[in-house]
C-alpha positions as CSV (number, residue, x, y, z in Angstrom):
1,M,-4.1,9.7,18.2
2,K,-3.8,7.2,15.4
3,L,-3.9,8.6,11.8
4,S,-6.8,6.2,11.1
5,E,-8.8,7.8,13.9
6,L,-8.6,11.3,12.4
7,T,-11.4,12.8,10.3
8,V,-10.8,12.9,6.6
9,K,-10.4,16.7,6.9
10,G,-8.1,16.3,10.0
11,F,-5.9,13.8,8.1
12,V,-5.6,16.1,5.1
13,E,-4.8,19.1,7.2
14,E,-2.1,17.2,9.1
15,L,-0.7,16.0,5.8
16,A,-0.5,19.5,4.5
17,S,1.3,20.8,7.6
18,D,5.1,21.3,8.0
19,S,5.3,18.0,9.8
20,P,7.3,15.5,7.6
21,A,5.0,12.6,8.8
22,P,2.6,11.4,7.7
23,G,4.1,11.5,4.2
24,G,4.1,9.6,0.9
25,G,4.3,6.1,2.5
26,S,1.3,6.6,4.7
27,V,-0.7,8.1,1.9
28,A,0.2,5.2,-0.3
29,A,-1.1,2.8,2.3
30,L,-4.3,4.9,2.7
31,A,-4.9,4.9,-1.1
32,A,-4.4,1.1,-1.1
33,S,-6.9,0.8,1.7
34,L,-9.5,2.7,-0.3
35,G,-8.9,0.5,-3.3
36,A,-9.3,-2.7,-1.3
37,A,-12.6,-1.2,0.1
38,L,-13.8,-0.6,-3.4
39,S,-13.3,-4.2,-4.3
40,S,-15.3,-5.2,-1.2
41,M,-18.0,-2.8,-2.3
42,V,-18.3,-4.4,-5.7
43,A,-18.5,-7.8,-4.1
44,S,-21.3,-6.5,-1.7
45,L,-23.2,-5.2,-4.8
46,T,-22.9,-8.6,-6.4
47,V,-23.6,-11.2,-3.8
48,G,-27.4,-11.7,-3.5
49,K,-28.1,-10.5,-7.0
50,E,-29.7,-13.5,-8.8
51,K,-28.1,-12.5,-12.1
52,Y,-24.7,-13.3,-10.6
53,R,-25.6,-16.3,-8.6
54,D,-22.8,-18.4,-10.1
55,N,-20.3,-15.8,-8.9
56,W,-21.5,-15.4,-5.3
57,D,-18.9,-17.7,-3.8
58,A,-16.0,-16.0,-5.6
59,M,-17.3,-12.5,-4.7
60,E,-17.9,-13.5,-1.0
61,K,-14.2,-14.3,-0.9
62,V,-13.4,-10.9,-2.6
63,R,-15.5,-9.2,0.1
64,S,-13.8,-11.0,2.9
65,D,-10.3,-10.6,1.6
66,G,-10.9,-7.0,0.6
67,N,-12.1,-6.2,4.1
68,E,-9.0,-7.9,5.6
69,L,-6.7,-6.0,3.2
70,H,-8.2,-2.6,3.8
71,R,-7.7,-3.0,7.5
72,A,-4.1,-4.2,6.9
73,F,-3.4,-1.2,4.8
74,L,-4.7,1.1,7.5
75,N,-2.2,-0.6,9.9
76,L,0.6,0.0,7.4
77,M,-0.4,3.6,7.2
78,E,0.4,3.9,10.9
79,K,3.5,1.7,10.7
80,D,5.0,3.9,7.9
81,T,4.8,7.0,10.1
82,E,6.2,5.0,13.1
83,A,9.2,3.9,10.9
84,F,9.9,7.5,9.9
85,N,9.8,8.6,13.6
86,L,12.1,5.7,14.5
87,F,14.6,6.9,11.9
88,M,14.4,10.5,13.1
89,A,15.0,9.3,16.7
90,A,18.1,7.4,15.6
91,L,19.5,10.5,13.9
92,K,19.1,12.4,17.2
93,M,21.2,9.9,19.2
94,P,24.4,11.2,20.8
95,K,27.6,11.0,18.8
96,G,30.2,12.4,21.2
97,T,32.2,9.2,21.7
98,D,33.2,6.4,19.4
99,D,30.8,4.0,21.2
100,E,28.0,6.5,20.8
101,K,28.8,7.0,17.1
102,T,28.8,3.2,16.6
103,A,25.5,2.8,18.4
104,R,24.0,5.7,16.5
105,S,25.1,4.3,13.1
106,E,23.7,0.8,13.9
107,A,20.4,2.4,15.0
108,I,20.2,4.4,11.8
109,Q,20.8,1.3,9.7
110,Q,18.2,-0.7,11.5
111,A,15.7,2.1,11.2
112,T,16.5,2.4,7.5
113,K,15.8,-1.3,7.0
114,K,12.4,-0.8,8.7
115,A,11.7,2.2,6.5
116,I,12.3,-0.1,3.5
117,E,10.3,-3.1,4.9
118,V,7.1,-1.2,5.6
119,P,6.5,0.3,2.2
120,F,7.6,-3.0,0.5
121,E,4.9,-4.7,2.6
122,T,2.5,-2.2,1.2
123,M,3.6,-3.1,-2.3
124,T,3.2,-6.9,-1.7
125,K,-0.3,-6.3,-0.4
126,C,-1.1,-4.1,-3.4
127,L,-0.3,-7.1,-5.5
128,D,-2.9,-9.1,-3.5
129,M,-5.3,-6.1,-3.9
130,V,-5.0,-5.8,-7.6
131,E,-5.8,-9.5,-8.0
132,L,-9.0,-8.9,-6.0
133,A,-9.8,-6.0,-8.3
134,K,-9.3,-8.3,-11.3
135,I,-11.9,-10.8,-10.0
136,A,-14.2,-8.0,-9.1
137,C,-13.9,-6.7,-12.6
138,E,-14.5,-10.1,-14.2
139,K,-17.2,-11.5,-11.9
140,G,-18.7,-8.5,-10.2
141,N,-21.8,-6.5,-10.8
142,S,-21.4,-4.9,-14.2
143,N,-22.9,-1.7,-13.0
144,A,-19.9,-1.4,-10.6
145,V,-17.1,-2.3,-13.2
146,T,-15.7,1.2,-13.0
147,D,-15.3,0.8,-9.2
148,A,-13.2,-2.3,-9.8
149,G,-11.2,-0.3,-12.3
150,S,-10.7,2.4,-9.8
151,A,-9.4,-0.2,-7.3
152,A,-6.9,-1.3,-9.9
153,V,-5.7,2.3,-10.5
154,L,-5.3,2.9,-6.8
155,A,-3.3,-0.4,-6.4
156,R,-0.9,0.8,-9.1
157,A,-0.6,4.3,-7.8
158,A,-0.1,3.1,-4.2
159,A,2.5,0.6,-5.3
160,V,4.5,3.2,-7.2
161,A,4.3,5.7,-4.3
162,A,5.4,3.0,-1.9
163,S,8.3,2.1,-4.2
164,Y,9.6,5.6,-4.0
165,N,10.0,5.2,-0.3
166,V,11.8,1.9,-0.8
167,K,14.2,3.4,-3.3
168,I,15.1,6.5,-1.3
169,N,15.8,4.5,1.8
170,L,17.9,2.0,-0.2
171,M,20.3,4.9,-0.9
172,G,21.3,5.1,2.7
173,L,21.6,1.4,3.4
174,K,25.1,-0.2,3.8
175,D,23.9,-3.8,3.8
176,K,24.4,-4.5,0.1
177,A,22.9,-8.0,0.2
178,F,19.7,-6.7,1.8
179,A,19.6,-3.8,-0.6
180,D,20.1,-5.9,-3.7
181,K,17.4,-8.4,-2.7
182,A,15.0,-5.6,-1.8
183,K,15.6,-3.9,-5.2
184,V,14.9,-7.1,-7.2
185,D,11.8,-8.0,-5.1
186,M,10.5,-4.4,-5.5
187,E,10.9,-4.3,-9.2
188,K,9.3,-7.7,-9.7
189,T,6.3,-6.8,-7.5
190,L,5.8,-3.5,-9.2
191,K,5.9,-5.1,-12.7
192,L,3.3,-7.7,-11.8
193,I,1.0,-5.0,-10.3
194,E,1.4,-2.7,-13.4
195,E,0.7,-5.6,-15.8
196,T,-2.5,-6.7,-13.9
197,S,-3.7,-3.2,-13.5
198,A,-3.2,-2.5,-17.2
199,S,-5.3,-5.5,-18.1
200,I,-8.1,-4.4,-15.8
201,E,-8.1,-0.9,-17.0
202,K,-8.3,-2.2,-20.6
203,A,-11.3,-4.4,-19.7
204,V,-13.0,-1.5,-18.0
205,E,-12.5,0.8,-20.9
206,A,-14.0,-1.9,-23.2
207,A,-17.0,-2.3,-21.0
208,I,-17.8,1.5,-20.9
209,S,-17.0,2.4,-24.5
């Protein structure tokens, strides 16, 4: 059964078990999915309200993009666990002969790259998601401004959590060019997310103080 098909209780209990997957990467994607859904909710609470008529078009896009993103994050939640399982399968490959050792080593490196690419994709989509939260904060129903703020907080938290998965897998990667680019891209993406999230959180605090 897919993780997304579990009940909330079932997912949490599976997470709390001694199984190493799902782990932090899948949780990061799930948190991001919840954040994207929050922005969609703010949009739904705005469109149709006469007070915000001038913002309807912008918020319709937030709703549409948010719904697309929250589904993408749920898919990444599954992909993260699949990437971990692929890595574990590579570790279990035979290593009795030189050819087997070579094949196993190559499989481990390919699986490691996958285990980097998936959480980094979560991070890049978190950047998209925090931009939606910014629009929701600025143009959305003022009664739901804290929901837009919560979306921003989730984007930042999910991105940081996903970055941990990127970093730990970079440690085992032999392809230096790939690793160097991944590190630069990761740091740049995380910085943008943190800056945007901070500006949203500041705006929310001002609105409710």
